[in-house]
Phi, psi and omega in degrees: 000133185293146179093351181268157179260340181256130177290122181297325182292314173307310188302320179302334182283340181283134177286156181294156174290131178279109182298126186227164174291130189289347180272299189273336190064019169268158191304142180211147182295115165081003184074028180276151178299137170295141177293335178291333184278127190265347174301148184231019181287311171248132179277341179183174181211138178233144184203149180265312192237164169277150187284075184210179173044218192297331181296314176304304188300320178300314183290338177281320179305313177297316187290319191251353178232014178045045190266099186289339177289320176287327168306307181303313178308304185289318180290328179301322177275334176299312181307311184293326177281337188294125183301150191302323185288352177264353181256010185288155187300138173101352176285159181230140174269117171237116181286146170295123187273155173262164172294141184306329180292319174289322180292325179291333186281317179286326179077013188193141176235108184303320183294322177302309177298318173299316182298316178302314183288328175299323177299312175310311181295319192261333187089008186279146170289147177243135181241095198282342182243023180287313169281145169223141185261125193265343183228142172274105188261010177064195182284134180272329183311128180095343185277147174293153176312320181287322172294319172303308185301311176298319178296317187274007182291114179070022179292322190252153173214161181262124182281339176227163177294125176258023186309123176080000182290147175250106192241138157262118179274117188258125167215175186279312190218138169259126178255270174269345177091357180300316184296303189289335178289315179309306181303314185294322177308310180300316180294317173302313178304328184271005173105001185301142181280318181210143179223117177251141165275137176229124179227156171294315180208157169214000000 
């Protein structure tokens, strides 16, 4: 399609994401938390694609080259794929924050840009400053899953009371889930009633 930055033929070669329970990461209907999984930080996880091929390249382009046009291309498709029950009135979009030092250095938070576009399409409110990152954990790339989990423990805090909020927690990619679980935990501790993760790929 003209006007797009991502080749649709290449995009069709990327497998759809296998929707998994965000706790045990085994297949789950719609990405909902299994009833047998006792952790209550994330209630579900939705992703569109597997993190490979042109999608992986596009997310890198967003993260390191600040390409808002690529954000628009990906999120427009994400919106179409997002289940209707996650588009409902009353939900709030909350992007995963970067540490202020890292955001100042990068000058761009891809999760915020994804959230802003999703807000435009859904009409949901976006609260960009509800979460704050209290520690700078540095690059997570290359760390073992257990190292990521340890590094992300207690990294986020909620700046305001999230009591009763139904939240879609937005990020670009789910790798081990350590970042999103930590953020969701902070929101639940602040009173959020439900937190679903929404990512472009995992």
